[in-house]
C-alpha positions, 0 to 999 in steps of 0.5 A: 500499500504505497503512500506517496506525498508530493509537496509544491510551493503554492503558485498556481497548480491546477486541478489538471496538473494535479490529476495528472501527477496523481495518475502518473505516480500511480502508473509508474508505481504499477509499472516499476514495483508491481503496486496496486493502483487501488491501494495507492495513495497520493497526496498533493500539499501546497506549501506557502511560498514563505514556508519553503527554503532552499540552499539555506535561503527562503525560496524567493530570495534564492530565486532572486540571487539565480536570476541574471542581473538586469542591464 
């Protein structure tokens, strides 16, 4: 009984995209590990951007640092 938790930042992921992720992950587990899709659970959590960090920085600061400087 697989349980998959997908966390994404809350930045406009659509219902259709979520459905595609759920279907894709379920299919992948069935194909690769032989898991029964009927007992595969997929949960998608949207995390507020201010609660997400990467590289030791809040994600907004990390992204700003990675952008090329405006000329």
